Backbone as JSON, one array per atom type, in Angstrom:
{
  "sequence": "QVPLVESGGGLVQAGGSLSLSCAASGRTFSQYAMGWFRQAPGKEREFVSTIGGSGQTIITADSVKGRFTISRDNAKNIVYLRMNSLKHEDTAVYYCAAGRFGRRPSEYAYWGQGTQVTVSS",
  "N": [[0.83, -1.19, 0.0], [1.49, 1.49, -1.14], [0.94, 4.21, -2.55], [1.94, 6.02, -5.43], [2.85, 9.02, -7.02], [3.86, 10.6, -9.84], [5.38, 13.62, -11.04], [6.21, 16.58, -12.92], [7.0, 16.12, -15.51], [7.26, 16.95, -19.04], [7.68, 19.03, -21.96], [10.79, 19.59, -23.35], [13.73, 21.16, -24.73], [16.43, 19.64, -26.53], [19.4, 19.24, -24.7], [18.53, 20.65, -22.58], [17.2, 20.83, -19.19], [15.38, 19.0, -16.69], [13.33, 18.32, -13.9], [12.04, 15.63, -12.13], [9.53, 14.52, -9.88], [8.44, 12.29, -7.35], [5.9, 11.52, -5.38], [5.12, 9.85, -2.43], [2.75, 8.0, -0.54], [2.21, 7.0, 2.78], [3.52, 5.49, 5.75], [5.82, 4.02, 5.74], [7.77, 4.7, 3.91], [10.61, 5.08, 3.93], [11.53, 2.51, 4.13], [11.59, 1.36, 1.69], [13.34, 0.82, -1.35], [13.65, 3.16, -3.97], [12.9, 3.45, -7.31], [13.56, 4.65, -10.64], [12.18, 4.25, -13.8], [11.87, 3.99, -17.37], [9.89, 4.15, -20.35], [9.59, 3.97, -23.75], [7.48, 4.32, -26.66], [6.91, 1.22, -28.24], [9.16, 0.09, -27.18], [10.85, -1.79, -24.61], [10.46, -1.63, -21.03], [12.82, 0.36, -19.35], [15.52, 0.45, -17.14], [16.47, 3.17, -15.11], [17.46, 4.54, -12.74], [18.1, 3.91, -9.26], [17.53, 4.18, -5.74], [18.51, 3.43, -2.47], [16.69, 2.71, 0.59], [17.62, 4.36, 2.73], [18.92, 6.27, 1.32], [21.62, 6.12, 0.86], [22.74, 4.37, -0.93], [23.1, 3.98, -4.4], [22.21, 3.21, -7.73], [22.83, 3.74, -11.09], [21.87, 3.81, -14.47], [24.07, 3.2, -17.22], [23.48, 4.62, -19.51], [22.46, 7.05, -18.71], [24.11, 7.97, -16.78], [25.96, 10.44, -15.14], [24.45, 12.42, -16.19], [21.86, 12.26, -15.17], [20.48, 12.49, -11.91], [19.57, 10.89, -9.0], [17.66, 11.31, -6.03], [16.43, 11.45, -2.64], [13.99, 12.44, -0.23], [13.25, 11.55, 2.73], [11.83, 12.62, 4.81], [9.88, 14.05, 3.59], [8.7, 12.19, 2.01], [9.39, 11.89, -0.72], [10.85, 11.2, -3.87], [13.34, 12.15, -6.17], [14.28, 12.94, -9.56], [16.73, 14.37, -11.19], [17.35, 15.64, -14.3], [19.72, 16.34, -16.6], [21.28, 17.84, -19.5], [19.64, 16.79, -21.55], [18.65, 14.44, -24.05], [17.26, 13.6, -27.26], [16.73, 10.89, -27.3], [16.05, 10.38, -24.71], [13.39, 10.69, -24.48], [10.39, 9.53, -23.21], [7.94, 7.75, -21.24], [8.16, 8.25, -17.89], [8.5, 6.38, -14.97], [8.07, 6.04, -11.48], [8.93, 3.8, -8.86], [8.4, 1.64, -6.08], [10.14, -0.61, -4.04], [12.29, -3.43, -3.89], [15.84, -2.99, -3.78], [17.26, -2.7, -6.78], [17.85, -3.44, -10.31], [15.88, -4.49, -11.83], [12.55, -4.41, -13.12], [10.75, -6.21, -11.99], [11.4, -6.34, -9.34], [10.14, -4.34, -8.06], [7.31, -3.49, -6.36], [5.32, -1.57, -6.27], [3.98, 0.99, -8.3], [3.99, 4.17, -9.94], [1.81, 6.28, -11.92], [3.09, 7.29, -14.09], [4.89, 9.8, -15.96], [5.07, 11.92, -18.71], [7.94, 12.6, -20.58], [9.24, 14.61, -22.97], [11.65, 15.23, -25.32], [12.65, 17.56, -27.5], [14.1, 17.67, -30.78]],
  "CA": [[0.0, 0.0, 0.0], [2.35, 2.66, -1.3], [0.55, 4.99, -3.73], [3.0, 6.86, -5.95], [2.39, 9.98, -8.01], [4.95, 11.33, -10.48], [5.07, 14.93, -11.58], [7.36, 17.3, -13.43], [7.27, 15.85, -16.91], [6.89, 17.99, -19.97], [8.42, 19.17, -23.21], [12.02, 20.37, -23.23], [14.62, 21.08, -25.86], [17.67, 18.89, -26.32], [20.39, 20.0, -23.96], [17.9, 21.26, -21.43], [17.09, 20.1, -17.94], [14.05, 18.79, -16.15], [13.32, 17.6, -12.64], [10.86, 14.85, -11.85], [9.28, 14.21, -8.49], [7.53, 11.19, -7.1], [5.4, 11.63, -4.01], [4.6, 8.6, -1.92], [1.91, 8.03, 0.64], [2.48, 5.89, 3.66], [4.48, 5.73, 6.83], [6.96, 3.13, 5.58], [8.5, 5.13, 2.73], [12.04, 4.88, 4.08], [11.85, 1.09, 4.1], [11.59, 0.93, 0.3], [14.16, 1.42, -2.38], [12.83, 3.86, -4.94], [13.53, 3.4, -8.62], [13.0, 5.32, -11.81], [12.23, 3.49, -15.04], [11.25, 4.71, -18.47], [9.43, 3.31, -21.45], [9.23, 4.66, -24.97], [6.6, 3.49, -27.49], [7.55, 0.16, -28.98], [10.36, -0.38, -26.5], [10.6, -2.37, -23.3], [10.76, -0.77, -19.9], [14.25, 0.5, -19.17], [15.99, 0.93, -15.85], [17.14, 4.47, -15.14], [18.23, 4.73, -11.52], [17.42, 3.52, -8.04], [18.16, 4.65, -4.52], [18.11, 2.64, -1.33], [15.79, 3.33, 1.55], [18.27, 5.41, 3.5], [19.51, 7.23, 0.4], [23.07, 5.99, 0.85], [23.16, 3.52, -2.04], [22.5, 4.4, -5.66], [22.62, 2.59, -8.98], [22.37, 4.53, -12.23], [22.15, 3.19, -15.76], [25.16, 3.81, -17.97], [22.95, 5.51, -20.53], [22.15, 8.36, -18.15], [25.09, 8.29, -15.75], [26.62, 11.72, -15.36], [23.45, 13.39, -16.62], [20.71, 12.16, -14.29], [20.79, 12.3, -10.5], [18.43, 10.5, -8.17], [17.79, 11.67, -4.63], [15.18, 11.28, -1.93], [13.79, 13.15, 1.02], [12.36, 10.67, 3.47], [10.96, 13.43, 5.67], [8.78, 14.51, 2.74], [8.21, 11.05, 1.22], [9.55, 12.24, -2.13], [12.06, 10.84, -4.59], [13.54, 13.06, -7.28], [15.19, 12.61, -10.64], [17.19, 15.56, -11.89], [17.82, 15.26, -15.62], [20.46, 17.4, -17.29], [21.8, 17.52, -20.83], [18.67, 15.86, -22.12], [18.77, 14.06, -25.44], [16.0, 13.14, -27.84], [16.56, 9.49, -26.93], [15.51, 10.3, -23.36], [11.94, 10.8, -24.56], [9.73, 8.33, -22.72], [7.15, 7.9, -20.03], [8.99, 7.93, -16.74], [7.76, 5.81, -13.86], [8.76, 5.75, -10.24], [8.47, 2.55, -8.29], [8.89, 1.31, -4.74], [10.36, -2.03, -3.87], [13.62, -3.87, -3.51], [16.93, -2.27, -4.42], [17.76, -3.46, -7.91], [17.69, -2.9, -11.65], [14.8, -5.18, -12.53], [11.19, -3.96, -12.8], [10.07, -7.2, -11.18], [11.74, -6.14, -7.94], [9.37, -3.22, -7.55], [5.93, -3.91, -6.18], [4.41, -0.45, -6.42], [4.32, 1.86, -9.42], [3.22, 5.36, -10.21], [1.09, 6.28, -13.19], [3.99, 7.73, -15.14], [4.84, 11.17, -16.43], [5.69, 11.99, -20.03], [9.05, 13.51, -20.84], [9.49, 14.7, -24.4], [12.8, 16.06, -25.63], [12.61, 17.92, -28.9], [15.39, 17.63, -31.46]],
  "C": [[0.87, 1.24, 0.0], [1.95, 3.39, -2.59], [1.66, 5.95, -4.13], [2.45, 7.76, -7.05], [3.58, 10.77, -8.54], [4.45, 12.68, -10.96], [6.36, 15.54, -12.12], [7.7, 17.04, -14.88], [6.82, 17.0, -17.79], [7.75, 17.96, -21.21], [9.62, 20.08, -22.99], [12.85, 20.21, -24.49], [15.86, 20.26, -25.52], [18.71, 19.79, -25.68], [19.84, 20.66, -22.72], [17.84, 20.35, -20.23], [15.65, 20.01, -17.48], [14.17, 18.01, -14.86], [11.99, 16.9, -12.44], [10.75, 14.61, -10.35], [8.31, 13.05, -8.4], [7.15, 11.25, -5.63], [4.75, 10.32, -3.6], [3.74, 8.84, -0.69], [2.22, 6.81, 1.48], [3.58, 6.17, 4.65], [5.74, 4.88, 6.73], [7.83, 3.48, 4.37], [10.0, 4.81, 2.81], [12.47, 3.42, 4.05], [11.93, 0.54, 2.67], [12.7, 1.6, -0.49], [13.22, 2.07, -3.38], [13.56, 3.91, -6.27], [12.81, 4.25, -9.64], [13.23, 4.44, -13.03], [11.6, 4.34, -16.13], [10.88, 3.76, -19.58], [8.98, 4.18, -22.61], [8.32, 3.75, -25.79], [7.37, 2.46, -28.28], [8.8, -0.39, -28.36], [10.0, -0.94, -25.12], [10.98, -1.38, -22.2], [12.25, -0.8, -19.58], [14.57, 1.06, -17.79], [16.73, 2.24, -16.0], [18.04, 4.63, -13.92], [17.42, 4.25, -10.33], [18.22, 3.98, -6.83], [17.62, 3.85, -3.35], [17.29, 3.42, -0.33], [16.38, 4.48, 2.33], [18.88, 6.5, 2.63], [21.01, 7.11, 0.24], [23.61, 5.14, -0.29], [22.39, 3.88, -3.29], [23.07, 3.57, -6.81], [22.03, 3.43, -10.11], [22.78, 3.85, -13.52], [23.24, 3.94, -16.49], [24.66, 4.85, -18.97], [22.65, 6.92, -20.02], [23.14, 8.8, -17.09], [25.84, 9.57, -16.11], [25.66, 12.8, -15.79], [22.25, 13.42, -15.68], [21.17, 11.9, -12.86], [19.53, 11.99, -9.72], [18.7, 10.92, -6.73], [16.44, 11.45, -3.95], [15.18, 12.08, -0.65], [12.77, 12.35, 1.8], [11.42, 11.43, 4.41], [9.73, 13.91, 4.9], [8.15, 13.39, 1.93], [8.26, 11.35, -0.27], [10.87, 11.73, -2.66], [12.13, 11.72, -5.83], [14.43, 12.44, -8.35], [15.51, 13.9, -11.37], [17.83, 15.12, -13.2], [18.45, 16.46, -16.3], [20.92, 16.91, -18.65], [20.91, 16.52, -21.55], [18.87, 15.67, -23.62], [17.42, 13.59, -25.95], [15.7, 11.7, -27.43], [16.07, 9.31, -25.49], [13.99, 10.4, -23.34], [11.28, 9.48, -24.19], [8.75, 8.71, -21.64], [8.02, 7.43, -18.88], [8.13, 7.5, -15.56], [8.64, 5.73, -12.62], [8.14, 4.5, -9.64], [9.11, 2.33, -6.93], [9.05, -0.19, -4.61], [11.75, -2.35, -3.37], [14.67, -3.13, -4.33], [17.5, -3.12, -5.55], [17.44, -2.79, -9.23], [16.49, -3.49, -12.39], [13.42, -4.65, -12.13], [10.45, -4.91, -11.87], [10.37, -7.08, -9.69], [10.94, -5.03, -7.27], [7.88, -3.55, -7.53], [4.91, -2.81, -6.45], [4.9, 0.52, -7.46], [3.43, 3.07, -9.51], [2.58, 5.27, -11.58], [1.95, 6.71, -14.37], [3.81, 9.19, -15.5], [5.64, 11.26, -17.73], [6.8, 13.02, -20.07], [9.33, 13.47, -22.34], [10.62, 15.69, -24.65], [12.8, 16.33, -27.12], [14.02, 17.95, -29.49], [15.93, 19.02, -31.71]]
}
């Protein structure tokens, strides 16, 4: 029972920046790893980044490493994804998820509805 709501998506130009937020409900937020995944039309869901419950452990996909930064504020029950130097290939629906610390979607039991990020060429 961890409802998740993403926000912050939108249309940006290549090279620009965008910050996504994922707000969680529930008193056990800090007990879950929080992950970001993305999915473009016709493509499978792709791992982006994940952060452990305490915020001390992070895994980031090579495709976005150095450009995207994940963080969390357990006092506010929010996980963030700061995206810099955006590329057209970053265009996708971005989902946040709560679950076990890992790269696989199957490790995450709870998912948000997704927020669209579109990067223009």
